N, C-alpha and C positions, 0 to 999 in steps of 0.2 A: 024380482027374481032373476031377470036377465042380468041385472047389475051384479047380483051375487055370483052368478056363474062366471061373468066376465072377470070380476075381481079375484075369484078363486083360480080362474085360468091364468090370470096375470101373476098371481102369487106362485102358482105351480111353475110357470115359465121362469120367473125370477129365481125360484129355488133351483130349477134345472140349470139355469145359467151360472149361478153361484157354484153349484156342484161341479159343473163342467170346468169352470174357471179354476176351482180348487184342484181338480184332477190334472188339468194342464199345468198348473203351477207346480204340483208335486212331481209330475213327470219331467218338467223342465229342470227342477232342482236336482232330481235324480240324475238326469243327463249331464248337468253341469258338474255334479259331484264326481260322476264317473269320468268325465273329461279331465277334471283336475287330477284325479287318481292316475289316469292313463298318462297324462303329462308328467307327473312326478316319476312314474315308472320309466317313462321314456328318458327323462333326465338322468335317472339312476343308470340306465343301460348305456347312455352316451358317456357318462362319466367313467363307467367300468371299461368301456371300449377305449376311451382316451388313456386310462391308466395302463391297460394292457398294451396298447400301441407304444406308449412311452417306455414301458419295461422292455418290450422287444427292441426298440430303437437303442436303448442303453446296452442291451446284450449285443446287438450288432456292432455298436461302436467298440465294445470291449473286444469282441472277436477280431475285428479289423485291426485294432491296435496291437493285439497279440500276434497276429499274422505279420504285421508290418515289422514288429520287433524281431520276430524269428527270421524273417526274410533278410533283414539287415545283418543279423548275426551270421546267417549262412553265407551271405555275400562276402562278409569280412573273412570268414574261414576260407572260402574259395580263392579270394584274392591273395591271402597269405600263402596258401598251398601252391598256387600258380607261380607266385614270385619265387618261392623256394625251389620249385622244379626248374624254373628258368635259370636260376643261379647255378643249379646242379648241372644242367645240360649245356649251358653256354660254352664252357671250356672245350667240351668234346666237339661241338659243332665248329668251333674255330680251328681246332687241330685237324679234324677230318671232315671237311665239308661234303666230299663226294660220297663217303660212306653214310653220312647222315641223309643225303638225298636218296640214296639207294634204299635205306631202311624205311624212309617215309613213303617211297613208291611201293615197296612190298607191303607195308602196312595198309596203304590205301587199297591195293588190289585185294588183299585178304578181307578187309572190312567190307568192301563192295561185294565180293562174292558171298560173304556171310549174310549181308542184309538183303541183297537183291536176288539171290538164287532161290529164295523160299516162295517166290510168287508162283501162282499156278500158270502153267503154259497153256495157251489156247491155240488149237490148230483147227483151221477151217478146211473142210474137205468138200469140194464141189462134186456134185453128182455127174457121172459120165454122160456125155451127150449121146443121144440115141439117133 
């Protein structure tokens, strides 16, 4: 009878071990599946981020290229206008150098007064000594 109880106990223990092993295996499989799923989603997210960064880099290159083209066009226009003004003014400067210097001085004074007179004036007043 003791042998029957012992064999029943062993069978119960073996059954409990198998049940626990099955439960652990199922939980492990579930965790592995979730880890694979998480890894796949992480890969998808990384790929989406990579695509977005690539698109933004392409946009930035396009904008920089456009700005560079516009800047060179503006530089060319300014150069042409400066050259035409120089050709227009050169004869006058050669014929009347003193008048040109006087006009440049007056222009400088007027521009200086225009730009630098708008600053606020700060006056410090000391308290009288008692």
